[in-house]
C-alpha positions as CSV (number, residue, x, y, z in Angstrom):
1,M,-18.3,29.3,18.3
2,K,-16.4,29.1,21.6
3,R,-14.8,32.4,22.5
4,K,-11.0,32.4,22.8
5,K,-9.5,33.0,26.2
6,Q,-7.9,36.4,26.2
7,I,-4.4,37.2,27.5
8,I,-2.8,40.7,27.7
9,V,1.0,40.6,27.6
10,S,2.8,43.8,28.7
11,V,6.4,45.0,28.4
12,T,8.1,48.4,28.7
13,N,9.9,48.4,25.4
14,D,8.5,49.3,21.9
15,L,8.0,45.6,20.8
16,V,10.2,45.9,17.7
17,A,13.2,43.9,18.7
18,D,12.0,41.8,21.7
19,N,12.4,38.3,20.3
20,R,11.6,36.6,23.6
21,V,8.2,38.3,24.0
22,H,7.4,37.7,20.3
23,K,8.1,34.0,20.7
24,V,6.0,33.8,23.8
25,C,3.1,35.6,22.2
26,T,3.3,33.4,19.1
27,S,3.3,30.2,21.3
28,L,0.3,31.5,23.3
29,E,-1.5,32.3,20.1
30,E,-0.8,28.7,18.8
31,M,-2.2,27.4,22.1
32,G,-5.5,29.0,21.3
33,F,-5.3,32.3,23.3
34,G,-6.4,35.6,21.9
35,V,-3.2,37.6,22.5
36,L,-2.8,41.4,22.9
37,L,0.7,42.7,23.4
38,V,1.1,46.1,25.0
39,G,4.2,48.2,24.9
40,R,5.1,51.8,24.2
41,K,5.7,54.0,21.1
42,L,8.9,56.0,20.7
43,K,9.6,58.7,18.1
44,N,11.8,56.4,16.2
45,S,9.8,53.2,16.6
46,Q,9.6,51.1,13.5
47,P,6.2,49.7,12.3
48,I,5.4,46.2,13.4
49,N,3.3,43.6,11.8
50,R,2.4,40.6,14.0
51,S,-0.2,37.8,13.8
52,Y,-1.5,38.8,17.2
53,L,-2.8,42.2,18.3
54,T,-0.5,44.9,19.6
55,H,-1.0,48.2,21.3
56,R,1.8,50.8,21.9
57,M,1.2,53.7,24.2
58,R,2.7,57.2,23.5
59,L,4.1,58.4,26.8
60,C,5.4,61.9,27.9
61,F,8.5,60.5,29.5
62,T,11.0,58.0,28.1
63,K,13.2,57.2,31.0
64,G,13.7,57.5,34.8
65,A,11.2,57.5,37.6
66,F,8.6,59.6,35.8
67,F,8.6,57.1,32.9
68,Y,8.1,54.1,35.1
69,A,5.3,55.9,37.0
70,E,3.6,57.1,33.9
71,Y,3.9,53.7,32.1
72,N,2.5,51.7,35.0
73,F,-0.3,54.2,35.6
74,R,-1.3,54.2,32.0
75,L,-1.0,50.4,31.8
76,L,-3.1,50.0,34.9
77,L,-5.9,52.1,33.4
78,F,-5.7,50.1,30.2
79,L,-5.8,46.7,31.9
80,L,-8.7,47.8,34.1
81,F,-10.9,48.6,31.1
82,R,-10.0,45.7,28.9
83,K,-11.6,42.3,29.2
84,T,-9.1,39.5,29.7
85,N,-8.7,36.1,31.3
86,V,-5.0,36.2,32.1
87,L,-2.3,38.9,32.5
88,L,1.4,38.3,31.6
89,A,3.9,40.8,33.0
90,N,7.4,40.9,31.5
91,D,10.0,42.0,34.1
92,L,9.7,43.9,37.3
93,D,9.2,47.3,35.6
94,A,5.9,46.1,34.1
95,L,4.7,44.1,37.1
96,T,3.2,46.8,39.3
97,A,0.3,47.6,37.0
98,N,-0.4,44.0,36.3
99,Y,-0.3,43.1,40.0
100,L,-2.7,45.9,41.0
101,A,-5.1,45.0,38.1
102,S,-5.0,41.4,39.1
103,K,-6.0,42.3,42.6
104,I,-8.7,44.7,41.5
105,K,-10.2,42.5,38.8
106,R,-9.4,39.1,40.4
107,T,-7.6,38.1,37.2
108,P,-4.7,35.7,37.4
109,V,-1.2,37.2,36.6
110,V,1.8,35.3,35.3
111,Y,5.3,36.8,35.7
112,D,8.2,36.4,33.2
113,S,11.4,37.7,34.7
114,H,13.9,38.2,31.8
115,E,16.7,39.0,34.2
116,Y,17.6,39.5,37.9
117,F,16.2,43.0,37.7
118,T,17.3,44.4,41.0
119,E,20.9,43.4,40.2
120,V,21.3,45.0,36.8
121,P,24.5,47.2,36.5
122,E,22.4,50.4,36.1
123,L,21.2,50.0,39.7
124,I,24.5,48.8,41.4
125,D,25.7,52.4,42.1
126,R,22.2,53.8,42.8
127,P,21.3,52.4,46.2
128,R,18.2,54.5,46.7
129,V,16.7,53.6,43.4
130,K,17.7,50.0,43.9
131,Q,15.9,50.0,47.3
132,I,12.7,51.1,45.7
133,W,12.8,48.3,43.2
134,E,13.7,45.8,45.9
135,W,10.8,47.1,48.0
136,L,8.3,46.6,45.1
137,E,9.7,43.1,44.4
138,K,9.4,42.1,48.0
139,K,5.8,43.3,48.1
140,M,4.7,41.5,45.0
141,L,6.7,38.4,44.3
142,P,5.8,36.4,47.4
143,N,2.2,36.7,46.4
144,L,2.7,35.3,42.8
145,K,1.9,31.7,42.0
146,L,3.0,31.4,38.4
147,C,6.5,32.6,37.5
148,Y,9.2,31.7,35.1
149,T,12.6,33.1,34.2
150,V,15.5,32.6,31.8
151,C,18.0,30.3,33.6
152,D,18.4,28.0,36.5
153,S,20.6,30.3,38.6
154,I,18.1,33.2,38.6
155,A,15.2,30.7,39.3
156,A,17.2,29.4,42.3
157,V,17.9,32.9,43.7
158,Y,14.2,33.9,43.5
159,H,13.1,30.6,45.1
160,E,15.5,31.0,48.0
161,K,14.7,34.7,48.5
162,Y,10.9,34.5,48.3
163,N,10.0,30.8,48.5
164,V,8.3,31.2,45.2
165,P,8.9,28.4,42.6
166,F,10.2,29.7,39.3
167,Q,10.2,27.6,36.2
168,V,12.8,28.1,33.4
169,V,12.1,29.1,29.8
170,R,15.4,29.9,28.1
171,N,15.8,32.4,25.3
172,I,16.2,29.9,22.5
173,P,15.3,30.6,18.8
174,L,12.7,28.7,16.8
175,S,14.1,25.6,15.1
176,K,12.6,26.8,11.7
177,N,15.6,29.2,11.6
178,T,18.2,26.8,10.4
179,V,21.9,26.8,10.9
180,Q,23.7,28.4,7.9
181,S,27.2,28.0,6.6
182,N,29.1,31.3,6.9
183,E,32.7,30.5,6.2
184,K,34.1,33.1,3.8
185,E,37.2,33.1,1.7
186,D,39.3,36.3,1.2
187,Q,36.7,38.5,2.8
188,Q,36.9,40.8,5.8
189,K,35.8,38.8,8.9
190,I,32.9,40.1,11.1
191,I,32.9,40.1,14.9
192,L,29.3,40.7,15.9
193,Y,27.8,42.0,19.1
194,Q,24.0,42.1,19.0
195,G,21.8,43.3,21.8
196,A,21.4,46.1,24.3
197,V,24.2,48.7,24.1
198,N,24.5,49.3,27.8
199,I,27.1,49.4,30.5
200,G,28.9,46.2,31.5
201,R,28.6,44.5,28.1
202,G,32.3,44.6,27.4
203,L,31.8,46.9,24.4
204,E,34.3,49.6,25.4
205,Q,37.0,47.0,25.7
206,A,36.0,45.2,22.5
207,I,36.3,48.5,20.6
208,K,39.7,49.2,22.0
209,A,40.7,45.6,21.1
210,M,40.2,46.4,17.5
211,H,43.5,48.3,17.5
212,F,45.2,44.9,17.5
213,I,43.0,43.2,15.0
214,E,43.6,43.1,11.2
215,D,41.2,42.1,8.4
216,A,38.1,42.1,10.7
217,Q,35.4,44.5,11.6
218,L,33.4,44.8,14.8
219,V,29.7,45.2,14.2
220,I,27.6,46.5,17.0
221,A,23.9,45.8,16.3
222,G,21.6,47.4,18.8
223,D,20.9,50.6,20.8
224,G,21.1,51.6,24.4
225,D,22.2,54.0,27.1
226,I,25.9,54.2,26.1
227,K,25.6,54.1,22.3
228,V,26.5,57.8,21.9
229,Q,29.5,57.4,24.2
230,L,30.7,54.4,22.3
231,E,30.4,56.2,19.0
232,E,32.5,59.0,20.4
233,L,35.0,56.4,21.7
234,V,35.4,55.0,18.1
235,R,36.0,58.5,16.8
236,T,38.5,59.3,19.6
237,E,40.4,56.0,19.0
238,K,40.2,56.6,15.2
239,L,38.6,53.2,14.6
240,Q,35.9,54.2,12.2
241,E,37.1,51.8,9.6
242,K,37.1,48.9,12.1
243,V,33.8,49.4,14.1
244,L,30.3,49.7,12.6
245,F,27.1,50.6,14.4
246,T,23.9,49.4,12.7
247,G,21.5,50.9,15.3
248,R,18.6,48.8,16.5
249,L,17.4,46.3,14.1
250,S,14.1,44.5,13.8
251,I,13.8,40.8,14.5
252,E,13.7,40.1,10.8
253,E,16.7,42.4,10.0
254,L,18.8,40.8,12.7
255,A,18.0,37.3,11.4
256,K,19.6,38.3,8.1
257,L,22.7,39.9,9.8
258,T,23.6,37.2,12.3
259,P,24.6,34.4,9.9
260,T,27.1,36.7,8.2
261,A,29.2,36.9,11.3
262,D,32.4,34.9,11.9
263,L,32.4,35.3,15.7
264,G,29.5,36.2,18.0
265,L,30.3,38.1,21.2
266,S,28.6,37.8,24.6
267,I,31.3,39.3,26.9
268,E,29.3,40.7,29.8
269,E,31.3,41.9,32.8
270,D,30.7,40.4,36.2
271,L,28.9,43.5,37.5
272,G,26.3,42.1,39.9
273,L,24.3,38.9,40.0
274,N,22.2,39.8,36.9
275,Y,25.2,39.7,34.6
276,R,26.9,36.8,36.5
277,F,23.9,34.6,35.7
278,A,23.4,36.0,32.2
279,L,22.1,33.6,29.6
280,P,21.1,36.0,26.9
281,N,19.1,35.7,23.6
282,K,22.2,36.5,21.5
283,L,24.1,33.4,22.6
284,F,21.4,31.2,21.3
285,D,20.9,33.4,18.2
286,Y,24.5,32.9,17.3
287,I,24.2,29.1,17.8
288,R,21.1,29.0,15.6
289,A,22.9,31.0,12.9
290,G,25.9,28.7,13.0
291,V,28.3,31.3,14.4
292,P,31.1,30.3,16.8
293,V,31.0,32.4,20.0
294,L,33.4,34.2,22.4
295,I,31.9,34.6,25.9
296,S,32.9,35.7,29.4
297,D,33.8,33.3,32.1
298,L,30.3,33.4,33.6
299,P,28.6,30.2,34.8
300,E,25.4,30.0,32.8
301,M,27.0,30.9,29.4
302,K,30.1,28.8,30.2
303,A,28.0,25.7,30.9
304,I,26.4,25.9,27.4
305,V,29.7,26.6,25.5
306,E,31.6,23.9,27.3
307,K,28.8,21.3,27.0
308,Y,28.6,21.7,23.3
309,D,32.2,23.0,22.5
310,I,31.0,25.7,20.2
311,G,33.4,28.6,21.0
312,A,36.0,30.2,23.3
313,I,35.8,31.6,26.8
314,S,37.7,34.8,27.7
315,N,39.0,35.2,31.2
316,S,39.9,38.9,30.8
317,H,38.4,42.1,29.5
318,D,41.7,43.8,28.9
319,P,41.7,45.0,25.3
320,K,45.0,43.3,24.4
321,D,43.8,40.0,26.0
322,L,40.4,40.3,24.2
323,A,42.2,41.0,20.9
324,N,44.3,37.8,21.4
325,S,41.0,35.9,22.0
326,F,39.5,37.4,18.9
327,N,42.4,36.5,16.8
328,K,42.6,32.9,18.1
329,A,38.8,32.4,17.6
330,L,38.9,33.8,14.1
331,N,42.0,32.2,12.7
332,N,42.3,28.7,14.4
333,S,40.9,26.7,11.5
334,I,41.0,23.4,13.3
335,K,39.1,24.8,16.3
336,R,36.6,26.6,14.0
337,K,35.9,23.4,12.1
338,T,35.2,21.6,15.4
339,W,33.0,24.4,16.7
340,K,30.9,24.6,13.5
341,T,30.4,20.9,13.4
342,N,29.2,21.0,17.1
343,I,27.0,24.0,16.5
344,V,24.9,21.9,14.1
345,Q,24.2,19.4,16.9
346,A,23.7,22.0,19.5
347,S,21.1,23.8,17.4
348,K,19.1,20.6,17.1
349,E,18.9,20.3,20.9
350,L,18.5,23.9,21.8
351,T,15.1,24.8,20.3
352,W,12.2,27.0,21.3
353,E,9.9,24.1,20.7
354,N,11.5,22.3,23.7
355,E,11.4,25.4,25.8
356,E,7.8,26.2,25.1
357,K,6.7,22.9,26.6
358,V,7.3,24.5,30.0
359,L,5.5,27.6,28.8
360,K,2.5,25.6,27.7
361,S,2.4,23.7,31.0
362,I,2.1,27.0,32.8
363,F,-0.7,28.5,30.7
364,A,-2.7,25.3,29.9
365,E,-4.8,25.6,33.1
366,F,-6.4,28.8,31.7
367,L,-7.7,27.2,28.6
């Protein structure tokens, strides 16, 4: 029997909720690769059960410079002593170990950039830290041959900056997850935010907007750097009855929650190029679940929403303005009927099966 070509996929998270990486690994497995996904194990990490192999490292550090150094050192050792035909690095924070292992073992490396890493809001006000990441990026990216990212805007920036061609594989769900009807009568409406609970996601403003909303609850599904601060904000503003935090959910749990929403939020602030060019998983997850959306006036998301007419666009993050947008999007029955009809068509066109054609073209040469 012919031995499968092996690929090691690495990422810095704990694998539980990373839908993009899970879809990529599943597609690679279906192509005929033997897939091993490597991440890290946290104290509160949930068990995972995947069709492909997984390995999660227990690290001494969980954030900051020591975490990134320890992760890449441990990952480098792991990669050096495992047989593989291809390496796949997800994002800049996992690239160093993969890049060095590729050079040492003469093994090809593919790079999946989930975002414009050096322009994330967490680095905007930390110039020294940002310079380190930019230095690493400058040393490695020009030497890579196979790269892809999440949208055309980021691909264009990287190509112009490093003269490296980046293909585009968007964060679109599998078509087997069908659009569901979620119109509810005489029930409290749900405004849903799902994803990382970090700065610049418009969450503080969304919470304060709930002062002006009746008969609706804001559900924040996810975890991140500012979750504790947001929970305190809810208590301070006395909005405990109107705002619910679910914590981080697994891919399966999130798939059950999303279709229950009446409005899906993706209201990132324009804090640097990474958010300006955002085209996040959650937007496509809302579409797949049949949920009309409210987004920020940012180019990549706006292009999708306007093309298919599946939701509203907010030009302001002022809490009163957001509340007005929430109310209009929740209560305009004529608009909602149009949006929900259009979402069905959008979901037929926006499928992972279409996106993975690009993915397969990249990895086919290794089979």
